[in-house]
Backbone as XML, in Angstrom:
<?xml version="1.0"?>
<chain id="A" units="angstrom">
  <residue number="1" name="MET">
    <atom name="N" x="-66.672" y="-3.561" z="32.355"/>
    <atom name="CA" x="-67.658" y="-2.470" z="32.305"/>
    <atom name="C" x="-67.881" y="-1.763" z="33.580"/>
  </residue>
  <residue number="2" name="ALA">
    <atom name="N" x="-68.295" y="-0.584" z="33.543"/>
    <atom name="CA" x="-68.653" y="0.154" z="34.763"/>
    <atom name="C" x="-70.168" y="0.105" z="34.998"/>
  </residue>
  <residue number="3" name="ASP">
    <atom name="N" x="-70.578" y="-0.155" z="36.172"/>
    <atom name="CA" x="-71.930" y="-0.348" z="36.584"/>
    <atom name="C" x="-72.805" y="0.872" z="36.308"/>
  </residue>
  <residue number="4" name="ASP">
    <atom name="N" x="-72.226" y="2.057" z="36.655"/>
    <atom name="CA" x="-72.974" y="3.285" z="36.505"/>
    <atom name="C" x="-72.809" y="4.121" z="35.188"/>
  </residue>
  <residue number="5" name="CYS">
    <atom name="N" x="-72.070" y="3.544" z="34.208"/>
    <atom name="CA" x="-71.765" y="4.239" z="32.923"/>
    <atom name="C" x="-72.991" y="3.958" z="32.009"/>
  </residue>
  <residue number="6" name="ILE">
    <atom name="N" x="-73.458" y="5.126" z="31.510"/>
    <atom name="CA" x="-74.639" y="4.881" z="30.598"/>
    <atom name="C" x="-74.374" y="4.209" z="29.331"/>
  </residue>
  <residue number="7" name="PHE">
    <atom name="N" x="-73.094" y="4.321" z="28.731"/>
    <atom name="CA" x="-72.772" y="3.625" z="27.535"/>
    <atom name="C" x="-72.570" y="2.152" z="27.885"/>
  </residue>
  <residue number="8" name="CYS">
    <atom name="N" x="-71.975" y="1.788" z="29.072"/>
    <atom name="CA" x="-71.983" y="0.392" z="29.425"/>
    <atom name="C" x="-73.339" y="-0.208" z="29.553"/>
  </residue>
  <residue number="9" name="LYS">
    <atom name="N" x="-74.293" y="0.522" z="30.046"/>
    <atom name="CA" x="-75.609" y="-0.028" z="30.161"/>
    <atom name="C" x="-76.304" y="-0.186" z="28.797"/>
  </residue>
  <residue number="10" name="ILE">
    <atom name="N" x="-75.926" y="0.694" z="27.836"/>
    <atom name="CA" x="-76.442" y="0.476" z="26.419"/>
    <atom name="C" x="-75.795" y="-0.780" z="25.864"/>
  </residue>
  <residue number="11" name="ILE">
    <atom name="N" x="-74.508" y="-1.025" z="26.079"/>
    <atom name="CA" x="-73.814" y="-2.197" z="25.664"/>
    <atom name="C" x="-74.550" y="-3.489" z="26.222"/>
  </residue>
  <residue number="12" name="ARG">
    <atom name="N" x="-74.754" y="-3.376" z="27.522"/>
    <atom name="CA" x="-75.474" y="-4.476" z="28.180"/>
    <atom name="C" x="-77.009" y="-4.735" z="27.844"/>
  </residue>
  <residue number="13" name="LYS">
    <atom name="N" x="-77.455" y="-3.731" z="26.978"/>
    <atom name="CA" x="-78.854" y="-3.668" z="26.601"/>
    <atom name="C" x="-79.822" y="-3.389" z="27.734"/>
  </residue>
  <residue number="14" name="GLU">
    <atom name="N" x="-79.326" y="-2.614" z="28.774"/>
    <atom name="CA" x="-80.203" y="-2.337" z="29.912"/>
    <atom name="C" x="-80.847" y="-0.972" z="29.596"/>
  </residue>
  <residue number="15" name="ILE">
    <atom name="N" x="-80.356" y="-0.153" z="28.669"/>
    <atom name="CA" x="-80.952" y="1.071" z="28.157"/>
    <atom name="C" x="-81.108" y="0.881" z="26.638"/>
  </residue>
  <residue number="16" name="PRO">
    <atom name="N" x="-82.267" y="1.217" z="26.091"/>
    <atom name="CA" x="-82.480" y="1.073" z="24.664"/>
    <atom name="C" x="-81.690" y="2.159" z="23.963"/>
  </residue>
  <residue number="17" name="ALA">
    <atom name="N" x="-81.353" y="1.781" z="22.698"/>
    <atom name="CA" x="-80.613" y="2.669" z="21.774"/>
    <atom name="C" x="-80.947" y="2.269" z="20.358"/>
  </residue>
  <residue number="18" name="ASN">
    <atom name="N" x="-80.874" y="3.127" z="19.499"/>
    <atom name="CA" x="-81.130" y="2.906" z="17.991"/>
    <atom name="C" x="-79.757" y="2.421" z="17.473"/>
  </residue>
  <residue number="19" name="ILE">
    <atom name="N" x="-79.567" y="1.173" z="17.533"/>
    <atom name="CA" x="-78.223" y="0.673" z="17.196"/>
    <atom name="C" x="-77.988" y="0.552" z="15.743"/>
  </residue>
  <residue number="20" name="ALA">
    <atom name="N" x="-76.940" y="1.061" z="15.245"/>
    <atom name="CA" x="-76.651" y="1.183" z="13.812"/>
    <atom name="C" x="-75.540" y="0.040" z="13.424"/>
  </residue>
  <residue number="21" name="TYR">
    <atom name="N" x="-74.786" y="-0.374" z="14.387"/>
    <atom name="CA" x="-73.636" y="-1.311" z="14.061"/>
    <atom name="C" x="-73.272" y="-1.943" z="15.377"/>
  </residue>
  <residue number="22" name="GLU">
    <atom name="N" x="-72.897" y="-3.301" z="15.269"/>
    <atom name="CA" x="-72.394" y="-3.953" z="16.470"/>
    <atom name="C" x="-71.523" y="-5.120" z="16.001"/>
  </residue>
  <residue number="23" name="ASP">
    <atom name="N" x="-70.362" y="-5.274" z="16.588"/>
    <atom name="CA" x="-69.550" y="-6.538" z="16.417"/>
    <atom name="C" x="-69.094" y="-6.843" z="17.785"/>
  </residue>
  <residue number="24" name="ASP">
    <atom name="N" x="-68.080" y="-7.683" z="17.854"/>
    <atom name="CA" x="-67.520" y="-8.192" z="19.150"/>
    <atom name="C" x="-66.833" y="-7.100" z="20.023"/>
  </residue>
  <residue number="25" name="ASP">
    <atom name="N" x="-66.346" y="-6.005" z="19.389"/>
    <atom name="CA" x="-65.523" y="-5.014" z="20.119"/>
    <atom name="C" x="-66.216" y="-3.606" z="20.107"/>
  </residue>
  <residue number="26" name="VAL">
    <atom name="N" x="-67.137" y="-3.406" z="19.250"/>
    <atom name="CA" x="-67.606" y="-2.030" z="18.990"/>
    <atom name="C" x="-69.185" y="-1.962" z="18.874"/>
  </residue>
  <residue number="27" name="LEU">
    <atom name="N" x="-69.750" y="-0.910" z="19.381"/>
    <atom name="CA" x="-71.238" y="-0.726" z="19.221"/>
    <atom name="C" x="-71.361" y="0.731" z="18.751"/>
  </residue>
  <residue number="28" name="ALA">
    <atom name="N" x="-72.271" y="0.943" z="17.764"/>
    <atom name="CA" x="-72.654" y="2.257" z="17.284"/>
    <atom name="C" x="-74.071" y="2.452" z="17.301"/>
  </residue>
  <residue number="29" name="PHE">
    <atom name="N" x="-74.404" y="3.624" z="17.699"/>
    <atom name="CA" x="-75.924" y="3.969" z="17.766"/>
    <atom name="C" x="-76.075" y="5.540" z="17.443"/>
  </residue>
  <residue number="30" name="HIS">
    <atom name="N" x="-77.328" y="5.802" z="17.193"/>
    <atom name="CA" x="-77.723" y="7.197" z="16.826"/>
    <atom name="C" x="-77.774" y="7.982" z="18.058"/>
  </residue>
  <residue number="31" name="ASP">
    <atom name="N" x="-77.213" y="9.248" z="18.021"/>
    <atom name="CA" x="-77.174" y="10.150" z="19.137"/>
    <atom name="C" x="-78.524" y="10.647" z="19.358"/>
  </residue>
  <residue number="32" name="ILE">
    <atom name="N" x="-78.957" y="10.824" z="20.607"/>
    <atom name="CA" x="-80.297" y="11.306" z="20.863"/>
    <atom name="C" x="-80.483" y="12.816" z="20.774"/>
  </residue>
  <residue number="33" name="HIS">
    <atom name="N" x="-79.293" y="13.525" z="20.679"/>
    <atom name="CA" x="-79.380" y="14.944" z="20.457"/>
    <atom name="C" x="-78.417" y="15.209" z="19.239"/>
  </residue>
  <residue number="34" name="PRO">
    <atom name="N" x="-78.808" y="14.883" z="18.005"/>
    <atom name="CA" x="-77.891" y="14.999" z="16.889"/>
    <atom name="C" x="-77.514" y="16.466" z="16.620"/>
  </residue>
  <residue number="35" name="ALA">
    <atom name="N" x="-76.198" y="16.627" z="16.211"/>
    <atom name="CA" x="-75.666" y="17.832" z="15.824"/>
    <atom name="C" x="-75.562" y="18.015" z="14.347"/>
  </residue>
  <residue number="36" name="ALA">
    <atom name="N" x="-76.007" y="16.892" z="13.592"/>
    <atom name="CA" x="-75.994" y="16.915" z="12.154"/>
    <atom name="C" x="-77.066" y="15.898" z="11.762"/>
  </residue>
  <residue number="37" name="PRO">
    <atom name="N" x="-77.448" y="15.878" z="10.433"/>
    <atom name="CA" x="-78.395" y="15.059" z="9.954"/>
    <atom name="C" x="-78.121" y="13.521" z="10.182"/>
  </residue>
  <residue number="38" name="VAL">
    <atom name="N" x="-76.811" y="13.227" z="10.239"/>
    <atom name="CA" x="-76.359" y="11.969" z="10.582"/>
    <atom name="C" x="-75.410" y="12.164" z="11.748"/>
  </residue>
  <residue number="39" name="HIS">
    <atom name="N" x="-75.720" y="11.562" z="12.930"/>
    <atom name="CA" x="-74.880" y="11.717" z="14.177"/>
    <atom name="C" x="-74.939" y="10.342" z="14.867"/>
  </residue>
  <residue number="40" name="LEU">
    <atom name="N" x="-73.837" y="9.607" z="14.687"/>
    <atom name="CA" x="-73.702" y="8.304" z="15.380"/>
    <atom name="C" x="-72.618" y="8.362" z="16.418"/>
  </residue>
  <residue number="41" name="LEU">
    <atom name="N" x="-72.793" y="7.642" z="17.492"/>
    <atom name="CA" x="-71.842" y="7.489" z="18.568"/>
    <atom name="C" x="-71.217" y="6.023" z="18.352"/>
  </residue>
  <residue number="42" name="ILE">
    <atom name="N" x="-69.868" y="5.975" z="18.252"/>
    <atom name="CA" x="-69.233" y="4.652" z="18.117"/>
    <atom name="C" x="-68.405" y="4.412" z="19.343"/>
  </residue>
  <residue number="43" name="ILE">
    <atom name="N" x="-68.665" y="3.440" z="20.095"/>
    <atom name="CA" x="-68.001" y="3.167" z="21.323"/>
    <atom name="C" x="-67.355" y="1.739" z="21.464"/>
  </residue>
  <residue number="44" name="PRO">
    <atom name="N" x="-66.385" y="1.570" z="22.169"/>
    <atom name="CA" x="-65.793" y="0.294" z="22.336"/>
    <atom name="C" x="-66.566" y="-0.479" z="23.470"/>
  </residue>
  <residue number="45" name="LYS">
    <atom name="N" x="-66.633" y="-1.704" z="23.327"/>
    <atom name="CA" x="-67.319" y="-2.460" z="24.330"/>
    <atom name="C" x="-66.639" y="-2.644" z="25.713"/>
  </residue>
  <residue number="46" name="VAL">
    <atom name="N" x="-65.404" y="-2.310" z="25.675"/>
    <atom name="CA" x="-64.576" y="-2.288" z="26.899"/>
    <atom name="C" x="-64.650" y="-0.822" z="27.401"/>
  </residue>
  <residue number="47" name="HIS">
    <atom name="N" x="-64.837" y="-0.704" z="28.781"/>
    <atom name="CA" x="-64.864" y="0.602" z="29.295"/>
    <atom name="C" x="-63.515" y="1.253" z="29.485"/>
  </residue>
  <residue number="48" name="VAL">
    <atom name="N" x="-63.358" y="2.294" z="28.777"/>
    <atom name="CA" x="-62.134" y="3.137" z="28.877"/>
    <atom name="C" x="-62.603" y="4.574" z="29.059"/>
  </residue>
  <residue number="49" name="GLN">
    <atom name="N" x="-62.255" y="5.248" z="30.104"/>
    <atom name="CA" x="-62.793" y="6.623" z="30.384"/>
    <atom name="C" x="-62.442" y="7.581" z="29.439"/>
  </residue>
  <residue number="50" name="LYS">
    <atom name="N" x="-61.192" y="7.699" z="29.109"/>
    <atom name="CA" x="-60.640" y="8.867" z="28.184"/>
    <atom name="C" x="-59.779" y="8.213" z="27.114"/>
  </residue>
  <residue number="51" name="VAL">
    <atom name="N" x="-59.578" y="8.951" z="25.977"/>
    <atom name="CA" x="-58.811" y="8.356" z="24.997"/>
    <atom name="C" x="-57.358" y="8.132" z="25.432"/>
  </residue>
  <residue number="52" name="GLY">
    <atom name="N" x="-56.921" y="9.005" z="26.369"/>
    <atom name="CA" x="-55.518" y="8.863" z="26.845"/>
    <atom name="C" x="-55.348" y="7.673" z="27.706"/>
  </residue>
  <residue number="53" name="ASP">
    <atom name="N" x="-56.375" y="7.022" z="28.183"/>
    <atom name="CA" x="-56.400" y="5.944" z="29.078"/>
    <atom name="C" x="-56.158" y="4.529" z="28.381"/>
  </residue>
  <residue number="54" name="PHE">
    <atom name="N" x="-56.178" y="4.537" z="27.098"/>
    <atom name="CA" x="-55.875" y="3.283" z="26.433"/>
    <atom name="C" x="-54.511" y="2.826" z="26.693"/>
  </residue>
  <residue number="55" name="SER">
    <atom name="N" x="-54.302" y="1.570" z="26.926"/>
    <atom name="CA" x="-52.972" y="1.006" z="27.182"/>
    <atom name="C" x="-52.374" y="0.368" z="25.942"/>
  </residue>
  <residue number="56" name="ASP">
    <atom name="N" x="-51.179" y="-0.089" z="26.072"/>
    <atom name="CA" x="-50.511" y="-0.764" z="24.922"/>
    <atom name="C" x="-51.380" y="-2.025" z="24.540"/>
  </residue>
  <residue number="57" name="GLU">
    <atom name="N" x="-52.027" y="-2.695" z="25.569"/>
    <atom name="CA" x="-52.736" y="-3.870" z="25.317"/>
    <atom name="C" x="-54.098" y="-3.631" z="24.619"/>
  </residue>
  <residue number="58" name="ASN">
    <atom name="N" x="-54.737" y="-2.508" z="24.850"/>
    <atom name="CA" x="-56.023" y="-2.273" z="24.199"/>
    <atom name="C" x="-56.137" y="-1.072" z="23.232"/>
  </residue>
  <residue number="59" name="SER">
    <atom name="N" x="-54.862" y="-0.614" z="22.898"/>
    <atom name="CA" x="-54.936" y="0.582" z="21.922"/>
    <atom name="C" x="-55.453" y="0.170" z="20.530"/>
  </residue>
  <residue number="60" name="HIS">
    <atom name="N" x="-55.377" y="-1.104" z="20.174"/>
    <atom name="CA" x="-55.902" y="-1.512" z="18.901"/>
    <atom name="C" x="-57.422" y="-1.185" z="18.746"/>
  </residue>
  <residue number="61" name="ILE">
    <atom name="N" x="-58.119" y="-0.962" z="19.818"/>
    <atom name="CA" x="-59.491" y="-0.691" z="19.730"/>
    <atom name="C" x="-59.850" y="0.587" z="19.033"/>
  </residue>
  <residue number="62" name="ILE">
    <atom name="N" x="-58.871" y="1.570" z="18.993"/>
    <atom name="CA" x="-59.190" y="2.759" z="18.353"/>
    <atom name="C" x="-59.257" y="2.527" z="16.828"/>
  </residue>
  <residue number="63" name="SER">
    <atom name="N" x="-58.382" y="1.594" z="16.312"/>
    <atom name="CA" x="-58.496" y="1.251" z="14.901"/>
    <atom name="C" x="-59.824" y="0.550" z="14.611"/>
  </residue>
  <residue number="64" name="LYS">
    <atom name="N" x="-60.338" y="-0.162" z="15.506"/>
    <atom name="CA" x="-61.632" y="-0.781" z="15.414"/>
    <atom name="C" x="-62.750" y="0.274" z="15.298"/>
  </residue>
  <residue number="65" name="LEU">
    <atom name="N" x="-62.603" y="1.313" z="16.052"/>
    <atom name="CA" x="-63.613" y="2.462" z="16.032"/>
    <atom name="C" x="-63.520" y="3.084" z="14.593"/>
  </residue>
  <residue number="66" name="VAL">
    <atom name="N" x="-62.311" y="3.360" z="14.197"/>
    <atom name="CA" x="-62.230" y="3.903" z="12.770"/>
    <atom name="C" x="-62.733" y="3.072" z="11.735"/>
  </residue>
  <residue number="67" name="SER">
    <atom name="N" x="-62.453" y="1.717" z="11.829"/>
    <atom name="CA" x="-62.899" y="0.737" z="10.875"/>
    <atom name="C" x="-64.479" y="0.777" z="10.848"/>
  </residue>
  <residue number="68" name="ALA">
    <atom name="N" x="-65.065" y="0.724" z="11.937"/>
    <atom name="CA" x="-66.525" y="0.846" z="12.115"/>
    <atom name="C" x="-67.088" y="2.151" z="11.487"/>
  </residue>
  <residue number="69" name="SER">
    <atom name="N" x="-66.346" y="3.181" z="11.650"/>
    <atom name="CA" x="-66.776" y="4.529" z="11.086"/>
    <atom name="C" x="-66.849" y="4.418" z="9.521"/>
  </residue>
  <residue number="70" name="LYS">
    <atom name="N" x="-65.781" y="3.819" z="8.998"/>
    <atom name="CA" x="-65.821" y="3.634" z="7.513"/>
    <atom name="C" x="-67.109" y="2.856" z="7.040"/>
  </residue>
  <residue number="71" name="HIS">
    <atom name="N" x="-67.373" y="1.694" z="7.666"/>
    <atom name="CA" x="-68.459" y="0.898" z="7.342"/>
    <atom name="C" x="-69.796" y="1.673" z="7.537"/>
  </residue>
  <residue number="72" name="LEU">
    <atom name="N" x="-69.929" y="2.415" z="8.651"/>
    <atom name="CA" x="-71.138" y="3.227" z="8.870"/>
    <atom name="C" x="-71.269" y="4.359" z="7.861"/>
  </residue>
  <residue number="73" name="ALA">
    <atom name="N" x="-70.134" y="5.046" z="7.627"/>
    <atom name="CA" x="-70.130" y="6.148" z="6.552"/>
    <atom name="C" x="-70.614" y="5.622" z="5.165"/>
  </residue>
  <residue number="74" name="GLN">
    <atom name="N" x="-70.146" y="4.430" z="4.840"/>
    <atom name="CA" x="-70.512" y="3.853" z="3.647"/>
    <atom name="C" x="-72.082" y="3.612" z="3.639"/>
  </residue>
  <residue number="75" name="GLY">
    <atom name="N" x="-72.584" y="2.984" z="4.696"/>
    <atom name="CA" x="-73.940" y="2.624" z="4.916"/>
    <atom name="C" x="-74.903" y="3.835" z="4.927"/>
  </residue>
  <residue number="76" name="GLN">
    <atom name="N" x="-74.460" y="4.845" z="5.438"/>
    <atom name="CA" x="-75.178" y="6.190" z="5.517"/>
    <atom name="C" x="-75.046" y="6.966" z="4.271"/>
  </residue>
  <residue number="77" name="GLY">
    <atom name="N" x="-74.293" y="6.581" z="3.251"/>
    <atom name="CA" x="-74.189" y="7.221" z="2.072"/>
    <atom name="C" x="-73.186" y="8.516" z="2.235"/>
  </residue>
  <residue number="78" name="LEU">
    <atom name="N" x="-72.409" y="8.457" z="3.276"/>
    <atom name="CA" x="-71.515" y="9.681" z="3.518"/>
    <atom name="C" x="-70.061" y="9.517" z="2.978"/>
  </residue>
  <residue number="79" name="TYR">
    <atom name="N" x="-69.719" y="8.312" z="2.663"/>
    <atom name="CA" x="-68.307" y="8.018" z="2.392"/>
    <atom name="C" x="-67.790" y="8.873" z="1.312"/>
  </residue>
  <residue number="80" name="ASP">
    <atom name="N" x="-68.396" y="9.013" z="0.119"/>
    <atom name="CA" x="-67.814" y="9.796" z="-0.912"/>
    <atom name="C" x="-67.948" y="11.315" z="-0.663"/>
  </residue>
  <residue number="81" name="GLU">
    <atom name="N" x="-68.988" y="11.807" z="-0.056"/>
    <atom name="CA" x="-69.248" y="13.202" z="0.075"/>
    <atom name="C" x="-68.406" y="13.793" z="1.339"/>
  </residue>
  <residue number="82" name="GLY">
    <atom name="N" x="-68.098" y="12.832" z="2.218"/>
    <atom name="CA" x="-67.370" y="13.335" z="3.375"/>
    <atom name="C" x="-68.166" y="13.424" z="4.761"/>
  </residue>
  <residue number="83" name="TYR">
    <atom name="N" x="-67.444" y="13.300" z="5.854"/>
    <atom name="CA" x="-68.011" y="13.267" z="7.171"/>
    <atom name="C" x="-66.894" y="13.618" z="8.130"/>
  </residue>
  <residue number="84" name="ARG">
    <atom name="N" x="-67.261" y="13.875" z="9.329"/>
    <atom name="CA" x="-66.354" y="14.184" z="10.426"/>
    <atom name="C" x="-66.385" y="13.189" z="11.546"/>
  </residue>
  <residue number="85" name="LEU">
    <atom name="N" x="-65.196" y="12.878" z="12.014"/>
    <atom name="CA" x="-64.958" y="11.988" z="13.226"/>
    <atom name="C" x="-64.435" y="12.857" z="14.341"/>
  </residue>
  <residue number="86" name="VAL">
    <atom name="N" x="-65.042" y="12.765" z="15.509"/>
    <atom name="CA" x="-64.542" y="13.552" z="16.656"/>
    <atom name="C" x="-64.505" y="12.728" z="17.885"/>
  </residue>
  <residue number="87" name="ILE">
    <atom name="N" x="-63.392" y="12.784" z="18.622"/>
    <atom name="CA" x="-63.240" y="12.237" z="19.907"/>
    <atom name="C" x="-62.877" y="13.363" z="20.951"/>
  </residue>
  <residue number="88" name="ASN">
    <atom name="N" x="-63.774" y="13.620" z="21.845"/>
    <atom name="CA" x="-63.611" y="14.553" z="22.921"/>
    <atom name="C" x="-62.975" y="13.866" z="24.137"/>
  </residue>
  <residue number="89" name="SER">
    <atom name="N" x="-61.958" y="14.520" z="24.767"/>
    <atom name="CA" x="-61.378" y="13.830" z="25.863"/>
    <atom name="C" x="-61.200" y="14.862" z="27.020"/>
  </residue>
  <residue number="90" name="GLY">
    <atom name="N" x="-61.798" y="14.598" z="28.154"/>
    <atom name="CA" x="-61.659" y="15.349" z="29.323"/>
    <atom name="C" x="-62.640" y="16.591" z="29.353"/>
  </residue>
  <residue number="91" name="ASP">
    <atom name="N" x="-62.737" y="17.179" z="30.477"/>
    <atom name="CA" x="-63.688" y="18.319" z="30.646"/>
    <atom name="C" x="-63.335" y="19.375" z="29.630"/>
  </residue>
  <residue number="92" name="ASN">
    <atom name="N" x="-62.090" y="19.855" z="29.522"/>
    <atom name="CA" x="-61.780" y="20.840" z="28.608"/>
    <atom name="C" x="-61.866" y="20.514" z="27.136"/>
  </residue>
  <residue number="93" name="GLY">
    <atom name="N" x="-61.904" y="19.215" z="26.873"/>
    <atom name="CA" x="-62.078" y="18.689" z="25.516"/>
    <atom name="C" x="-63.565" y="18.635" z="25.141"/>
  </residue>
  <residue number="94" name="GLY">
    <atom name="N" x="-64.427" y="18.775" z="26.165"/>
    <atom name="CA" x="-65.890" y="18.664" z="25.814"/>
    <atom name="C" x="-66.551" y="17.302" z="26.063"/>
  </residue>
  <residue number="95" name="GLN">
    <atom name="N" x="-65.736" y="16.439" z="26.710"/>
    <atom name="CA" x="-66.243" y="15.064" z="26.985"/>
    <atom name="C" x="-67.357" y="15.193" z="28.113"/>
  </residue>
  <residue number="96" name="THR">
    <atom name="N" x="-68.543" y="14.638" z="27.845"/>
    <atom name="CA" x="-69.572" y="14.636" z="28.795"/>
    <atom name="C" x="-69.867" y="13.345" z="29.398"/>
  </residue>
  <residue number="97" name="VAL">
    <atom name="N" x="-69.519" y="12.195" z="28.675"/>
    <atom name="CA" x="-69.767" y="10.860" z="29.052"/>
    <atom name="C" x="-68.351" y="10.196" z="29.150"/>
  </residue>
  <residue number="98" name="TYR">
    <atom name="N" x="-67.931" y="9.764" z="30.348"/>
    <atom name="CA" x="-66.687" y="9.322" z="30.534"/>
    <atom name="C" x="-66.545" y="7.761" z="30.173"/>
  </residue>
  <residue number="99" name="HIS">
    <atom name="N" x="-66.732" y="7.469" z="28.907"/>
    <atom name="CA" x="-66.590" y="6.244" z="28.251"/>
    <atom name="C" x="-66.171" y="6.673" z="26.819"/>
  </residue>
  <residue number="100" name="VAL">
    <atom name="N" x="-64.955" y="6.289" z="26.397"/>
    <atom name="CA" x="-64.506" y="6.795" z="25.103"/>
    <atom name="C" x="-65.570" y="6.613" z="24.097"/>
  </residue>
  <residue number="101" name="HIS">
    <atom name="N" x="-65.825" y="7.575" z="23.194"/>
    <atom name="CA" x="-66.709" y="7.517" z="22.131"/>
    <atom name="C" x="-66.386" y="8.461" z="20.966"/>
  </residue>
  <residue number="102" name="MET">
    <atom name="N" x="-66.620" y="7.946" z="19.851"/>
    <atom name="CA" x="-66.224" y="8.715" z="18.485"/>
    <atom name="C" x="-67.620" y="9.134" z="18.022"/>
  </residue>
  <residue number="103" name="HIS">
    <atom name="N" x="-67.703" y="10.381" z="17.597"/>
    <atom name="CA" x="-68.862" y="10.966" z="16.958"/>
    <atom name="C" x="-68.687" y="10.881" z="15.475"/>
  </residue>
  <residue number="104" name="LEU">
    <atom name="N" x="-69.598" y="10.303" z="14.747"/>
    <atom name="CA" x="-69.499" y="10.340" z="13.284"/>
    <atom name="C" x="-70.628" y="11.393" z="12.870"/>
  </residue>
  <residue number="105" name="LEU">
    <atom name="N" x="-70.243" y="12.382" z="12.212"/>
    <atom name="CA" x="-71.164" y="13.507" z="11.826"/>
    <atom name="C" x="-71.154" y="13.705" z="10.343"/>
  </residue>
  <residue number="106" name="GLY">
    <atom name="N" x="-72.251" y="13.866" z="9.751"/>
    <atom name="CA" x="-72.351" y="13.969" z="8.365"/>
    <atom name="C" x="-73.770" y="14.434" z="7.829"/>
  </residue>
  <residue number="107" name="GLY">
    <atom name="N" x="-73.959" y="14.437" z="6.491"/>
    <atom name="CA" x="-75.149" y="14.783" z="5.884"/>
    <atom name="C" x="-75.276" y="16.273" z="5.679"/>
  </residue>
  <residue number="108" name="ARG">
    <atom name="N" x="-74.309" y="17.097" z="5.970"/>
    <atom name="CA" x="-74.270" y="18.507" z="5.686"/>
    <atom name="C" x="-72.745" y="18.861" z="5.614"/>
  </residue>
  <residue number="109" name="VAL">
    <atom name="N" x="-72.579" y="20.053" z="5.090"/>
    <atom name="CA" x="-71.239" y="20.614" z="5.104"/>
    <atom name="C" x="-70.722" y="20.906" z="6.557"/>
  </residue>
  <residue number="110" name="MET">
    <atom name="N" x="-69.635" y="20.418" z="6.898"/>
    <atom name="CA" x="-69.121" y="20.484" z="8.168"/>
    <atom name="C" x="-68.114" y="21.672" z="8.175"/>
  </residue>
  <residue number="111" name="ARG">
    <atom name="N" x="-68.289" y="22.767" z="8.810"/>
    <atom name="CA" x="-67.366" y="23.950" z="8.841"/>
    <atom name="C" x="-66.610" y="23.995" z="10.050"/>
  </residue>
  <residue number="112" name="TRP">
    <atom name="N" x="-65.305" y="24.499" z="9.913"/>
    <atom name="CA" x="-64.475" y="24.741" z="11.027"/>
    <atom name="C" x="-64.016" y="26.252" z="11.029"/>
  </residue>
  <residue number="113" name="PRO">
    <atom name="N" x="-64.224" y="26.989" z="12.048"/>
    <atom name="CA" x="-64.862" y="26.555" z="13.282"/>
    <atom name="C" x="-66.360" y="26.328" z="13.107"/>
  </residue>
  <residue number="114" name="PRO">
    <atom name="N" x="-66.931" y="25.549" z="13.986"/>
    <atom name="CA" x="-68.405" y="25.327" z="13.792"/>
    <atom name="C" x="-69.158" y="26.581" z="14.129"/>
  </residue>
  <residue number="115" name="GLY">
    <atom name="N" x="-70.337" y="26.679" z="13.537"/>
    <atom name="CA" x="-71.141" y="27.916" z="13.854"/>
    <atom name="C" x="-72.057" y="28.292" z="12.694"/>
  </residue>
</chain>
């Protein structure tokens, strides 16, 4: 983990978060600036800066993020009606925290393009 990463600090419980799910590999918590009625951030417990930085040895973590999203969507009552999963990567991709994270958004109709 990175000492100065806000998500690593949440994993270490140095910063409080409204945790919605946790297992050995993944932590999910409610976004403090929600863009939808349900907005959860799902993060790996291993520090990886960008999605393209996963290696062959740890790329299985992406499937763990997706698996956690299914569990969370079911628990939030979103599974049948639908939800959006988003991973931003890099500055041009809109990434603001350089620790891979998946946004789970739901509770309203998600339009594309947004607006």
